[in-house]
N, CA, C and O of each residue as an XYZ file, in Angstrom:
776
protein
N     -28.335     23.788     13.092
C     -27.580     23.499     14.370
C     -28.120     22.000     14.427
O     -27.387     21.019     14.551
N     -29.665     21.960     14.307
C     -30.208     20.510     14.573
C     -29.725     19.257     13.616
O     -29.612     18.068     13.912
N     -29.513     19.832     12.550
C     -29.214     18.702     11.268
C     -27.519     18.202     12.209
O     -27.195     17.072     12.575
N     -26.897     19.239     12.334
C     -25.612     18.645     12.930
C     -25.593     17.883     14.003
O     -24.855     16.900     14.067
N     -26.520     18.295     15.120
C     -26.393     17.265     16.378
C     -26.987     15.986     15.693
O     -26.417     14.935     15.987
N     -27.928     15.920     14.921
C     -28.542     14.588     14.576
C     -27.618     13.695     13.721
O     -27.581     12.465     13.732
N     -26.757     14.684     12.856
C     -25.759     13.687     12.349
C     -24.735     13.167     13.348
O     -24.251     12.047     13.185
N     -24.427     13.849     14.259
C     -23.133     13.391     15.483
C     -23.964     12.294     15.901
O     -23.530     11.142     15.871
N     -25.068     12.555     16.267
C     -25.669     11.385     17.024
C     -25.883     10.074     16.180
O     -25.590      8.992     16.688
N     -26.332     10.138     15.039
C     -26.589      9.085     14.345
C     -24.991      8.269     14.055
O     -24.814      7.054     14.153
N     -24.055      9.179     13.725
C     -22.877      8.543     13.481
C     -22.168      8.139     14.526
O     -21.286      7.311     14.300
N     -22.355      8.574     15.796
C     -21.949      8.005     17.023
C     -22.772      6.714     17.436
O     -22.249      5.782     18.047
N     -24.172      6.737     17.031
C     -24.702      5.128     17.248
C     -24.328      4.178     16.475
O     -24.328      3.007     16.857
N     -23.860      4.640     14.971
C     -23.540      3.696     13.882
C     -22.013      3.359     14.565
O     -21.932      2.161     14.837
N     -20.972      4.013     14.854
C     -19.651      3.683     15.154
C     -19.839      2.977     16.403
O     -18.744      2.535     16.751
N     -20.976      2.603     17.436
C     -20.770      1.982     18.608
C     -21.384      0.448     18.002
O     -21.001     -0.617     18.487
N     -22.255      0.516     17.023
C     -22.964     -0.920     16.689
C     -22.431     -1.521     15.487
O     -23.023     -2.489     15.011
N     -21.181     -0.980     14.826
C     -21.012     -1.414     13.404
C     -19.824     -2.507     13.671
O     -18.663     -2.188     13.416
N     -20.100     -3.649     14.128
C     -19.238     -4.513     14.383
C     -19.177     -5.453     12.864
O     -20.125     -5.995     12.295
N     -17.762     -5.428     12.464
C     -17.427     -6.213     11.277
C     -16.773     -5.595     10.200
O     -16.295     -6.234      9.263
N     -16.725     -3.998     10.333
C     -16.100     -3.142      9.414
C     -17.127     -2.062      8.871
O     -18.277     -1.976      9.302
N     -16.646     -1.319      7.967
C     -17.579     -0.226      7.393
C     -18.608     -0.647      6.691
O     -19.647      0.012      6.665
N     -18.482     -1.720      6.069
C     -19.802     -2.086      5.173
C     -20.757     -2.909      5.940
O     -21.722     -3.309      5.289
N     -20.708     -3.184      6.944
C     -21.821     -3.461      7.921
C     -22.552     -2.431      8.162
O     -23.747     -2.678      8.322
N     -22.107     -0.956      8.269
C     -22.506      0.410      8.617
C     -23.490      0.898      7.543
O     -24.397      1.709      7.732
N     -23.126      0.179      6.187
C     -24.259      0.872      5.262
C     -25.594      0.674      5.369
O     -26.360      1.636      5.311
N     -26.115     -0.806      5.566
C     -27.472     -0.744      5.746
C     -27.972     -0.235      6.865
O     -29.057      0.347      6.848
N     -27.137     -0.407      8.166
C     -27.650      0.523      9.497
C     -27.686      2.116      9.019
O     -28.688      2.796      9.241
N     -26.577      2.632      8.381
C     -26.787      4.094      7.921
C     -28.172      4.294      6.923
O     -28.730      5.387      7.022
N     -28.724      3.342      6.015
C     -29.558      3.588      5.457
C     -30.678      3.779      6.371
O     -31.348      4.807      6.273
N     -30.952      2.895      7.252
C     -32.025      2.831      8.141
C     -32.129      4.169      8.878
O     -33.048      4.961      8.670
N     -31.123      4.379      9.762
C     -30.793      5.649     10.653
C     -31.392      6.924      9.757
O     -32.211      7.727     10.203
N     -30.765      6.964      8.250
C     -31.182      8.106      7.605
C     -32.726      8.302      7.321
O     -33.269      9.400      7.204
N     -33.282      7.205      7.237
C     -34.907      6.922      6.742
C     -35.464      7.461      8.296
O     -36.374      8.289      8.326
N     -35.006      7.065      9.268
C     -35.894      7.083     10.696
C     -35.294      8.562     11.042
O     -35.739      8.938     12.126
N     -34.677      9.228     10.620
C     -34.190     10.598     11.066
C     -34.768     11.922     10.222
O     -34.764     13.091     10.609
N     -35.171     11.495      9.197
C     -35.762     12.549      8.144
C     -34.384     13.733      7.560
O     -34.570     14.916      7.276
N     -33.236     13.099      7.512
C     -32.150     13.735      6.914
C     -32.149     13.327      5.359
O     -32.118     12.141      5.033
N     -32.179     14.216      4.553
C     -32.243     13.889      3.167
C     -30.897     13.741      2.637
O     -30.047     14.563      2.979
N     -30.617     12.849      1.891
C     -28.912     12.650      1.404
C     -29.606     12.281     -0.296
O     -30.426     11.421     -0.618
N     -29.082     13.037     -0.914
C     -29.553     12.754     -2.179
C     -28.784     11.465     -3.065
O     -29.300     10.624     -3.801
N     -27.406     11.661     -2.695
C     -26.735     10.590     -3.699
C     -25.946      9.394     -2.490
O     -24.732      9.233     -2.361
N     -26.742      8.872     -1.928
C     -26.327      7.825     -0.955
C     -25.541      6.772     -1.471
O     -24.659      6.189     -0.840
N     -25.922      6.515     -2.766
C     -25.103      5.243     -3.335
C     -23.574      6.028     -3.617
O     -22.489      5.623     -3.199
N     -23.819      7.270     -4.453
C     -22.411      7.941     -4.530
C     -21.429      8.159     -3.380
O     -20.207      8.040     -3.478
N     -22.262      8.569     -2.022
C     -21.454      8.490     -1.289
C     -20.569      7.535     -0.790
O     -19.443      7.782     -0.358
N     -21.302      6.021     -0.883
C     -20.724      4.985     -0.303
C     -19.553      4.427     -1.469
O     -18.582      3.757     -1.117
N     -19.753      4.727     -2.582
C     -19.003      4.212     -3.748
C     -17.758      5.229     -3.365
O     -16.670      4.718     -3.101
N     -17.894      6.503     -3.337
C     -16.169      7.216     -3.033
C     -15.706      6.949     -1.885
O     -14.492      6.798     -1.756
N     -16.542      6.836     -0.834
C     -15.846      5.986      0.527
C     -15.338      4.955      0.212
O     -14.234      4.837      0.744
N     -15.670      3.962     -0.537
C     -14.981      2.696     -0.889
C     -13.862      2.817     -1.724
O     -12.991      1.954     -1.827
N     -13.888      4.021     -2.394
C     -12.679      4.366     -3.314
C     -11.698      5.079     -2.661
O     -10.516      4.953     -2.978
N     -12.142      5.966     -1.602
C     -11.038      6.787     -1.123
C      -9.953      6.017      0.033
O     -10.238      4.947      0.570
N      -9.085      6.533      0.212
C      -8.084      6.029      1.252
C      -8.815      6.036      2.685
O      -9.670      6.897      2.892
N      -8.535      5.210      3.555
C      -8.993      5.247      4.779
C     -10.006      4.357      5.368
O     -10.134      3.361      4.655
N     -10.530      4.344      6.073
C     -11.688      3.393      6.755
C     -13.020      3.844      5.798
O     -13.269      5.027      5.566
N     -13.836      2.714      5.279
C     -15.141      3.104      4.632
C     -16.034      3.565      5.760
O     -16.859      4.368      5.324
N     -16.147      3.370      6.899
C     -17.032      3.810      7.770
C     -16.789      5.229      7.932
O     -17.830      5.884      7.893
N     -15.697      5.921      8.107
C     -15.412      7.152      8.360
C     -15.569      7.934      6.962
O     -16.192      8.991      6.856
N     -14.960      7.312      5.968
C     -15.322      8.064      4.675
C     -17.085      8.206      4.620
O     -17.671      9.272      4.811
N     -17.532      7.341      4.421
C     -19.021      7.290      4.239
C     -19.588      8.252      5.224
O     -20.483      8.965      4.769
N     -19.264      8.434      6.485
C     -19.618      9.434      7.542
C     -19.679     10.458      7.131
O     -20.788     10.992      7.161
N     -18.359     11.326      6.470
C     -17.691     12.452      6.375
C     -18.396     12.882      5.011
O     -18.681     14.069      4.855
N     -18.724     11.816      3.884
C     -19.407     12.272      2.615
C     -20.899     12.329      3.026
O     -21.433     13.310      2.507
N     -21.670     11.666      3.720
C     -22.908     12.166      4.291
C     -23.116     13.202      5.067
O     -24.209     13.763      5.148
N     -21.962     13.582      5.777
C     -21.988     15.014      6.545
C     -22.013     15.807      5.618
O     -22.850     16.710      5.652
N     -21.282     15.721      4.735
C     -21.016     16.927      3.631
C     -22.427     17.071      2.824
O     -22.887     18.173      2.526
N     -23.021     15.916      2.524
C     -24.092     15.832      1.827
C     -25.194     16.517      2.629
O     -26.137     17.061      2.055
N     -25.085     16.494      3.841
C     -26.297     17.091      4.471
C     -26.041     18.283      4.725
O     -26.945     19.095      4.526
N     -24.874     18.712      5.188
C     -24.611     20.257      5.781
C     -23.192     20.674      5.552
O     -22.509     21.135      6.467
N     -22.722     20.504      4.267
C     -21.428     20.821      3.928
C     -20.473     20.486      4.863
O     -20.429     19.376      5.393
N     -19.509     21.620      5.154
C     -18.428     21.210      5.641
C     -18.462     20.943      7.408
O     -17.847     20.074      8.026
N     -19.333     21.930      7.921
C     -19.749     21.412      9.358
C     -20.588     20.302      9.636
O     -20.519     19.679     10.696
N     -21.449     20.010      8.634
C     -21.963     18.591      8.517
C     -20.878     17.318      8.374
O     -21.075     16.218      8.891
N     -19.872     17.615      7.696
C     -18.899     16.557      7.596
C     -17.977     16.720      8.959
O     -17.438     15.725      9.445
N     -17.850     17.828      9.457
C     -17.233     17.674     10.889
C     -17.955     16.793     11.960
O     -17.407     15.897     12.601
N     -19.269     17.176     12.063
C     -20.126     16.646     13.083
C     -20.193     15.165     12.842
O     -20.149     14.432     13.830
N     -20.299     14.618     11.590
C     -20.283     13.240     11.186
C     -18.833     12.549     11.908
O     -18.803     11.674     12.773
N     -17.832     13.146     11.347
C     -16.219     12.503     11.461
C     -16.266     12.367     13.062
O     -15.779     11.351     13.558
N     -16.836     13.356     13.893
C     -16.542     13.325     15.010
C     -17.596     12.496     16.118
O     -17.397     12.367     17.326
N     -18.775     11.977     15.324
C     -19.579     11.181     15.957
C     -19.059      9.680     15.484
O     -19.621      8.734     16.035
N     -18.196      9.435     14.664
C     -17.635      8.350     14.061
C     -16.597      8.147     15.223
O     -16.547      7.209     16.019
N     -15.750      9.287     15.129
C     -14.325      8.971     15.710
C     -14.332      9.061     17.493
O     -13.530      8.412     18.164
N     -15.209      9.831     18.003
C     -15.051      9.844     19.330
C     -15.348      8.750     20.101
O     -14.551      8.439     20.986
N     -16.781      7.828     19.858
C     -16.996      6.411     20.474
C     -16.067      5.545     20.336
O     -15.664      4.800     21.229
N     -15.615      5.595     19.056
C     -14.589      4.244     18.677
C     -13.248      4.820     19.532
O     -12.790      3.913     20.227
N     -12.900      5.406     19.595
C     -11.817      6.024     20.838
C     -11.989      5.393     22.001
O     -11.159      4.583     22.414
N     -13.038      5.684     22.621
C     -13.645      5.386     23.853
C     -13.648      3.983     23.990
O     -13.057      3.471     24.941
N     -14.424      3.092     22.898
C     -14.647      1.745     22.938
C     -13.074      1.294     22.735
O     -12.575      0.715     23.700
N     -12.403      1.460     21.798
C     -10.854      1.127     21.663
C     -10.100      1.033     22.974
O      -9.483      0.002     23.240
N     -10.121      2.013     23.762
C      -9.516      2.107     24.841
C     -10.010      0.997     25.865
O      -9.155      0.390     26.511
N     -11.185      0.747     26.016
C     -11.883      0.201     26.947
C     -11.582     -1.375     26.567
O     -11.263     -2.245     27.378
N     -11.752     -1.535     25.202
C     -11.398     -2.956     25.061
C      -9.950     -3.551     25.142
O      -9.670     -4.704     25.471
N      -8.906     -2.357     24.710
C      -7.769     -2.716     25.195
C      -7.559     -2.976     26.586
O      -6.852     -3.947     26.855
N      -8.006     -2.341     27.459
C      -7.860     -2.591     28.941
C      -8.286     -3.992     29.258
O      -7.579     -4.698     29.978
N      -9.412     -4.424     28.749
C     -10.512     -5.288     29.351
C     -10.386     -6.798     28.423
O     -10.651     -7.893     28.920
N     -10.009     -6.635     27.243
C     -10.216     -7.546     26.244
C      -9.446     -8.886     26.448
O     -10.079     -9.942     26.463
N      -8.114     -8.866     26.602
C      -7.403    -10.263     27.001
C      -7.858    -10.580     28.279
O      -8.014    -11.791     28.435
N      -8.112     -9.908     29.213
C      -8.765    -10.689     30.349
C      -9.932    -11.298     30.172
O     -10.120    -12.283     30.886
N     -10.926    -10.944     29.288
C     -12.404    -11.606     29.265
C     -12.350    -12.592     28.157
O     -13.173    -13.506     28.106
N     -11.414    -12.447     27.269
C     -11.606    -12.950     26.078
C     -11.644    -14.666     26.128
O     -12.228    -15.376     25.309
N     -10.857    -15.135     27.319
C     -10.648    -16.359     27.559
C     -11.911    -17.275     27.922
O     -12.005    -18.471     27.647
N     -12.724    -16.612     28.491
C     -13.934    -16.828     28.764
C     -14.919    -17.527     27.854
O     -15.066    -17.017     26.743
N     -15.628    -18.626     28.148
C     -16.459    -19.294     27.023
C     -17.380    -18.674     26.642
O     -17.648    -18.811     25.449
N     -18.169    -17.828     27.393
C     -19.228    -17.033     26.781
C     -18.832    -15.764     25.994
O     -19.569    -15.274     25.138
N     -17.761    -15.318     26.294
C     -17.291    -14.250     25.430
C     -17.181    -15.140     24.215
O     -18.067    -14.992     23.373
N     -16.274    -16.012     23.987
C     -15.898    -16.532     22.944
C     -17.091    -16.835     22.102
O     -17.166    -16.543     20.908
N     -17.931    -17.379     22.726
C     -19.305    -17.893     21.895
C     -20.035    -16.691     21.590
O     -20.613    -16.750     20.505
N     -20.194    -15.498     22.304
C     -20.432    -14.288     21.417
C     -19.817    -13.730     20.531
O     -20.438    -12.949     19.811
N     -18.674    -13.917     20.353
C     -17.873    -13.568     19.125
C     -18.199    -14.603     17.748
O     -18.329    -14.291     16.564
N     -18.265    -15.834     18.360
C     -18.765    -17.011     17.323
C     -20.318    -16.678     16.711
O     -20.657    -16.995     15.571
N     -20.953    -16.170     17.417
C     -22.417    -15.744     16.785
C     -22.412    -14.574     16.138
O     -23.234    -14.435     15.233
N     -21.748    -13.782     16.366
C     -21.374    -12.087     15.704
C     -20.746    -12.390     14.521
O     -20.817    -11.629     13.556
N     -20.000    -13.662     14.492
C     -19.303    -13.549     12.689
C     -20.242    -13.660     11.634
O     -20.175    -12.998     10.599
N     -21.389    -14.753     11.974
C     -22.177    -14.958     10.807
C     -23.406    -13.730     10.806
O     -24.133    -13.512      9.837
N     -23.459    -13.008     12.076
C     -24.379    -11.874     11.782
C     -23.681    -10.543     10.998
O     -24.354     -9.738     10.353
N     -22.548    -10.474     11.131
C     -21.721     -9.472     10.290
C     -21.825    -10.078      8.831
O     -21.891     -9.315      7.868
N     -21.839    -11.276      8.692
C     -21.757    -11.632      7.192
C     -23.213    -11.673      6.695
O     -23.383    -11.395      5.508
N     -24.129    -11.939      7.336
C     -25.629    -11.581      6.902
C     -25.656    -10.171      6.751
O     -25.990     -9.765      5.638
N     -25.398     -9.395      7.558
C     -25.618     -7.988      7.274
C     -25.046     -7.344      6.077
O     -25.604     -6.446      5.445
N     -23.803     -7.904      5.784
C     -23.108     -7.430      4.494
C     -23.632     -7.783      3.471
O     -23.744     -7.019      2.512
N     -24.066     -9.033      3.467
C     -24.911     -9.598      2.045
C     -26.341     -8.962      1.930
O     -27.030     -8.915      0.911
N     -26.660     -8.469      3.216
C     -28.232     -7.638      3.135
C     -27.724     -6.302      2.376
O     -28.372     -5.801      1.457
N     -26.462     -5.757      2.868
C     -26.241     -4.442      2.298
C     -25.954     -4.398      0.726
O     -26.269     -3.463     -0.010
N     -25.297     -5.575      0.337
C     -25.163     -5.798     -1.092
C     -26.413     -5.972     -1.853
O     -26.547     -5.501     -2.982
N     -27.380     -6.682     -1.213
C     -28.562     -6.950     -1.940
C     -29.150     -5.728     -2.143
O     -29.470     -5.347     -3.268
N     -29.343     -4.986     -1.001
C     -29.895     -3.794     -0.743
C     -29.550     -2.691     -1.874
O     -30.418     -2.099     -2.514
N     -28.272     -2.516     -2.015
C     -27.645     -1.640     -3.135
C     -27.763     -2.008     -4.263
O     -27.749     -1.139     -5.134
N     -27.898     -3.207     -4.592
C     -28.134     -3.847     -6.037
C     -29.538     -3.468     -6.200
O     -29.739     -2.824     -7.230
N     -30.616     -3.700     -5.432
C     -31.759     -3.004     -5.570
C     -31.969     -1.513     -5.949
O     -32.635     -1.031     -6.864
N     -31.211     -0.914     -4.986
C     -31.482      0.506     -5.310
C     -30.555      1.128     -6.346
O     -30.698      2.296     -6.709
N     -29.574      0.300     -6.830
C     -28.779      0.759     -8.101
C     -29.413      0.049     -9.386
O     -28.851     -0.002    -10.480
N     -30.528     -0.430     -9.125
C     -31.232     -1.273    -10.407
C     -30.674     -1.942    -11.180
O     -30.789     -1.837    -12.401
N     -29.837     -2.902    -10.470
C     -28.794     -3.885    -10.910
C     -29.812     -5.109    -10.758
O     -29.991     -5.809    -11.755
N     -30.475     -5.405     -9.601
C     -31.464     -6.286     -9.185
C     -32.944     -5.773     -8.961
O     -33.003     -4.654     -8.453
N     -34.131     -6.377     -9.242
C     -35.349     -5.925     -9.230
C     -36.031     -7.079     -8.627
O     -36.790     -7.695     -9.375
N     -35.877     -7.586     -7.135
C     -36.676     -8.194     -6.640
C     -38.058     -8.051     -6.350
O     -38.943     -8.885     -6.544
N     -38.169     -6.770     -5.806
C     -39.657     -6.722     -5.156
C     -40.593     -6.008     -6.315
O     -41.712     -5.668     -5.930
N     -40.240     -5.735     -7.751
C     -41.090     -5.358     -8.578
C     -41.504     -4.168     -8.816
O     -42.283     -3.774     -9.683
N     -40.652     -3.304     -7.575
C     -41.020     -1.602     -7.557
C     -40.101     -0.969     -8.322
O     -40.520     -0.134     -9.123
N     -38.968     -1.177     -8.253
C     -37.871     -0.073     -9.153
C     -37.770     -0.992     -9.998
O     -37.575     -2.192     -9.808
N     -37.958     -0.203    -11.312
C     -37.921     -0.738    -12.605
C     -36.465     -0.550    -13.112
O     -36.030      0.602    -13.126
N     -35.626     -1.621    -13.553
C     -34.746     -1.194    -14.327
C     -34.686     -0.946    -15.760
O     -34.997     -1.700    -16.682
N     -34.145      0.473    -15.792
C     -34.425      1.214    -17.063
C     -33.271      1.256    -18.007
O     -33.478      1.410    -19.210
N     -31.896      1.110    -17.457
C     -30.924      1.144    -18.654
C     -30.024     -0.091    -18.611
O     -29.789     -0.815    -17.644
N     -29.525     -0.186    -19.986
C     -28.694     -1.165    -20.013
C     -29.410     -2.836    -20.797
O     -30.495     -2.841    -21.380
N     -28.663     -3.920    -20.655
C     -29.209     -5.060    -21.002
C     -29.738     -5.798    -19.782
O     -28.957     -6.004    -18.852
N     -31.095     -6.244    -19.701
C     -31.778     -6.902    -18.766
C     -32.397     -8.002    -19.059
O     -33.021     -8.142    -20.111
N     -32.263     -9.146    -17.910
C     -33.046    -10.264    -18.259
C     -34.271    -10.059    -17.478
O     -34.310     -9.519    -16.373
N     -35.559    -10.668    -18.322
C     -36.812    -10.486    -18.069
C     -37.212    -11.776    -17.569
O     -36.774    -12.793    -18.108
N     -38.140    -11.844    -16.417
C     -39.016    -12.860    -16.129
C     -40.359    -12.421    -16.166
O     -40.665    -11.320    -15.708
N     -41.243    -13.239    -16.707
C     -42.490    -12.562    -17.006
C     -42.737    -11.382    -17.042
O     -43.446    -10.757    -16.253
N     -42.000    -10.867    -18.237
C     -41.840     -9.604    -18.775
C     -41.976     -8.262    -17.742
O     -42.680     -7.252    -17.743
N     -41.045     -8.740    -16.968
C     -40.481     -7.774    -15.888
C     -39.126     -7.787    -15.883
O     -38.667     -8.926    -15.794
N     -38.341     -6.932    -15.946
C     -36.815     -6.777    -15.701
C     -36.261     -7.235    -14.390
O     -36.395     -6.600    -13.344
N     -35.633     -8.367    -14.505
C     -35.380     -8.510    -12.908
C     -33.673     -8.464    -12.873
O     -33.161     -8.132    -11.803
N     -32.951     -8.731    -13.815
C     -31.343     -8.441    -13.407
C     -30.761     -7.493    -14.725
O     -30.909     -7.941    -15.862
N     -30.228     -6.429    -14.557
C     -29.213     -5.610    -15.292
C     -27.976     -6.345    -15.659
O     -26.999     -6.307    -14.911
N     -27.966     -7.051    -16.840
C     -26.893     -8.241    -17.038
C     -25.373     -7.394    -16.998
O     -24.477     -7.864    -16.297
N     -25.118     -6.037    -17.839
C     -23.788     -5.377    -17.592
C     -23.071     -5.405    -16.460
O     -21.946     -5.853    -16.240
N     -24.165     -4.661    -15.489
C     -23.739     -4.224    -14.091
C     -23.486     -5.913    -13.363
O     -22.558     -6.038    -12.564
N     -24.191     -6.895    -13.639
C     -23.950     -8.100    -13.006
C     -22.882     -8.646    -13.631
O     -22.307     -9.450    -12.897
N     -22.403     -8.528    -14.678
C     -21.331     -9.260    -15.220
C     -19.804     -8.321    -14.576
O     -18.734     -8.895    -14.372
N     -19.999     -6.998    -14.369
C     -19.058     -6.321    -13.461
C     -18.954     -6.788    -11.958
O     -17.986     -7.010    -11.231
N     -20.095     -6.844    -11.798
C     -20.319     -7.636    -10.137
C     -19.465     -8.832     -9.847
O     -18.705     -8.909     -8.882
N     -19.667     -9.870    -10.861
C     -19.317    -11.280    -11.088
C     -17.429    -11.107    -11.199
O     -16.608    -11.705    -10.504
N     -17.166    -10.132    -12.265
C     -15.744     -9.806    -12.370
C     -15.168     -9.384    -11.207
O     -14.102     -9.913    -10.893
N     -15.738     -8.372    -10.350
C     -15.170     -7.810     -9.404
C     -14.923     -9.074     -8.152
O     -13.881     -9.104     -7.498
N     -15.948     -9.990     -7.968
C     -15.955    -11.194     -6.890
C     -14.792    -11.925     -7.511
O     -14.000    -12.553     -6.808
N     -14.678    -11.848     -8.860
C     -13.556    -13.196     -9.382
C     -12.190    -12.806     -8.969
O     -11.306    -13.517     -8.490
N     -12.182    -11.137     -9.332
C     -10.567    -10.590     -9.222
C     -10.383    -10.624     -7.671
O      -9.311    -11.018     -7.212
N     -11.378    -10.230     -6.866
C     -11.169    -10.388     -5.214
C     -10.938    -11.605     -4.766
O     -10.208    -11.729     -3.782
N     -11.548    -12.829     -5.435
C     -11.331    -14.190     -4.804
C      -9.662    -14.701     -5.215
O      -9.116    -15.642     -4.638
N      -9.026    -13.916     -6.270
C      -7.924    -14.320     -6.666
C      -6.821    -13.425     -6.326
O      -5.648    -13.793     -6.259
N      -7.206    -12.328     -6.129
C      -6.159    -11.174     -5.632
C      -6.674    -10.264     -4.429
O      -6.767     -9.050     -4.612
N      -6.930    -10.695     -3.496
C      -7.518     -9.942     -2.359
C      -6.780     -8.720     -1.990
O      -7.364     -7.837     -1.362
N      -5.483     -8.590     -2.346
C      -4.690     -7.150     -1.607
C      -4.777     -6.321     -2.804
O      -4.088     -5.314     -2.639
N      -5.315     -6.342     -3.874
C      -5.094     -5.426     -4.762
C      -6.636     -4.470     -4.971
O      -7.000     -4.169     -6.108
N      -7.201     -4.184     -4.111
C      -8.471     -3.361     -3.895
C      -8.677     -2.133     -4.895
O      -9.796     -1.860     -5.329
N      -7.574     -1.434     -5.223
C      -7.508     -0.012     -5.713
C      -7.542     -0.694     -7.146
O      -8.110      0.051     -7.945
N      -7.126     -1.832     -7.693
C      -6.983     -2.054     -9.173
C      -8.380     -2.475     -9.415
O      -9.089     -1.971    -10.286
N      -8.740     -3.395     -8.630
C     -10.237     -4.081     -8.785
C     -11.216     -2.419     -9.120
O     -11.763     -2.146    -10.188
N     -11.194     -1.596     -7.954
C     -11.820     -0.026     -8.376
C     -11.603      0.631     -9.617
O     -12.543      1.051    -10.291
N     -10.432      0.739     -9.950
C      -9.940      1.044    -11.626
C     -10.622      0.359    -12.377
O     -11.498      0.899    -13.052
N     -10.390     -0.996    -12.446
C     -10.975     -1.733    -13.503
C     -12.599     -1.647    -13.407
O     -13.180     -1.811    -14.479
N     -13.290     -1.443    -12.417
C     -14.422     -1.167    -12.268
C     -15.096      0.164    -12.943
O     -16.176      0.130    -13.533
N     -14.332      1.294    -12.777
C     -14.377      2.401    -13.523
C     -14.257      2.349    -14.829
O     -15.108      2.896    -15.530
N     -13.448      1.847    -15.247
C     -12.769      1.362    -16.781
C     -13.947      0.760    -17.361
O     -14.496      1.178    -18.380
N     -14.349     -0.323    -16.619
C     -15.367     -0.989    -17.224
C     -16.782     -0.421    -17.333
O     -17.494     -0.719    -18.291
N     -17.202      0.413    -16.341
C     -18.104      1.244    -16.727
C     -18.340      2.311    -17.761
O     -19.440      2.643    -18.202
N     -17.047      2.859    -18.126
C     -16.547      3.754    -19.144
C     -16.877      2.997    -20.573
O     -17.559      3.587    -21.412
N     -16.333      1.568    -20.841
C     -16.379      1.102    -21.551
C     -17.760      0.439    -22.106
O     -18.213      0.479    -23.250
N     -18.164     -0.040    -21.209
C     -19.657     -0.777    -21.376
C     -20.758      0.161    -21.228
O     -21.746     -0.065    -21.927
N     -20.783      1.184    -20.444
C     -22.141      1.831    -20.526
C     -22.046      3.083    -21.460
O     -23.044      3.771    -21.674
């Protein structure tokens, strides 16, 4: 029961402070998991499945996280934690946003939030690349599989994974609307390359 309450509270907190979309939530989720002593075996797989599944990434990741921690009841606690605060915030925003958005300080605050959201997403990308052993900037996690580029006899970049990252980025710059095709091509590339 304690884990269910912690899951609900973590997801409720994340849903209140994840401005900019579901991928902003990923580094926040990783930090909250470390602080709460909840063990999640495959957080990277949960995030990958959340991105591949239909629906919002934040909700999908929370449900996957909840299931990994406490099975079906965990997924329900995590879902409710993501869902309930969002409903309240959206209702409040709908009531007041049009009235307050015209104020200069509100517009300035949103102008400040945009680069912060970009930085958080970039941080999430770098953190996941280090955790998945695509990049090793800290010298602590050793890249063990694939072809890698070494610097001073230390593996720094896993080349095959980096090529898939570049291919994904290029495809999304060319065609932003077909995310499912990019995900399928990523899976097929993994099967063929690894």
